[in-house]
C-alpha positions as CSV (number, residue, x, y, z in Angstrom):
1,X,-0.7,-1.3,-5.3
2,X,-0.9,-3.1,-2.0
3,X,0.3,-6.8,-2.5
4,X,-2.1,-8.2,-0.2
5,X,-4.9,-7.0,-2.9
6,X,-3.5,-8.1,-5.9
7,X,-4.1,-12.0,-5.5
8,X,-7.9,-12.7,-5.3
9,X,-8.2,-16.6,-5.4
10,X,-6.7,-19.5,-7.5
11,X,-8.6,-21.0,-10.6
12,X,-9.4,-24.4,-10.1
13,X,-10.6,-26.1,-13.5
14,X,-9.5,-29.0,-15.7
15,X,-7.7,-26.7,-17.7
16,X,-5.6,-25.1,-15.0
17,X,-4.9,-28.6,-13.4
18,X,-3.4,-29.6,-16.7
19,X,-1.4,-26.4,-16.9
20,X,0.3,-27.2,-13.4
21,X,2.1,-29.9,-14.8
22,X,3.9,-27.7,-17.0
23,X,4.7,-25.4,-13.9
24,X,1.9,-22.9,-15.0
25,X,-0.6,-22.0,-12.2
26,X,-4.0,-19.4,-12.6
27,X,-5.0,-17.0,-10.4
28,X,-8.1,-14.3,-10.4
29,X,-6.4,-11.0,-9.7
30,X,-7.3,-7.1,-9.0
31,X,-8.4,-5.8,-12.4
32,X,-6.1,-2.9,-11.9
33,X,-3.1,-5.0,-11.1
34,X,0.1,-5.0,-13.4
35,X,1.9,-7.7,-14.4
36,X,5.1,-6.5,-12.0
37,X,2.2,-6.3,-9.2
38,X,1.4,-9.9,-9.8
39,X,5.0,-11.1,-10.0
40,X,5.7,-9.5,-6.6
41,X,2.7,-10.8,-5.0
42,X,3.4,-14.6,-6.0
43,X,7.1,-14.5,-5.1
44,X,6.2,-12.9,-1.7
45,X,2.9,-15.2,-1.0
46,X,4.4,-18.4,-2.1
47,X,8.6,-18.0,-1.8
48,X,8.8,-18.8,-5.8
49,X,10.8,-17.5,-8.7
50,X,8.3,-16.4,-11.4
51,X,9.4,-16.6,-14.8
52,X,6.7,-15.3,-16.8
53,X,3.2,-13.8,-16.4
54,X,0.3,-13.4,-18.8
55,X,-2.5,-11.9,-18.0
56,X,-6.0,-11.7,-19.8
57,X,-9.2,-9.7,-19.2
58,X,-12.9,-11.1,-19.2
59,X,-15.4,-8.8,-19.9
60,X,-18.5,-9.6,-18.0
61,X,-21.8,-11.2,-19.9
62,X,-25.2,-9.3,-20.0
63,X,-27.8,-11.2,-18.3
64,X,-31.9,-10.8,-18.3
65,X,-33.9,-11.4,-15.6
66,X,-37.1,-10.6,-16.6
67,X,-37.7,-7.0,-17.7
68,X,-34.2,-6.1,-16.5
69,X,-30.6,-6.4,-17.9
70,X,-27.9,-6.5,-15.8
71,X,-24.0,-6.9,-16.6
72,X,-21.8,-9.3,-14.7
73,X,-18.5,-8.0,-13.5
74,X,-15.5,-7.9,-15.5
75,X,-12.3,-10.2,-14.2
76,X,-9.1,-10.5,-14.9
77,X,-6.7,-13.8,-15.0
78,X,-3.0,-14.4,-14.5
79,X,-1.2,-17.4,-16.0
80,X,1.9,-17.5,-14.0
81,X,5.0,-19.5,-15.0
82,X,7.4,-20.6,-12.1
83,X,11.3,-21.3,-12.6
84,X,12.1,-25.2,-12.7
85,X,11.8,-26.9,-9.4
86,X,9.6,-24.5,-8.0
87,X,5.6,-25.5,-7.3
88,X,2.7,-24.2,-5.3
89,X,0.9,-26.4,-3.0
90,X,-2.9,-25.1,-3.5
91,X,-4.5,-28.0,-1.8
92,X,-3.1,-29.8,1.5
93,X,-3.6,-33.2,0.0
94,X,-1.6,-32.3,-3.1
């Protein structure tokens, strides 16, 4: 898989900002990306050393619009733990 297609966006929530204090960062990734693909993409994009990668798939919810039912798309998130001393600047003011 091409490394530019692996990472979609960082996840910025209250829980993910608390994880940053532990050196863990959360990203939305491609559904077909493996842990090794995610590791190589993070190391190439941010010039850091990745210690571990944990992934989770979120199945899309069923929504009802009047009489019509549709399914939200599935997503995949990756929680990446960095080596001690490494960090990623997700915001310019951070």
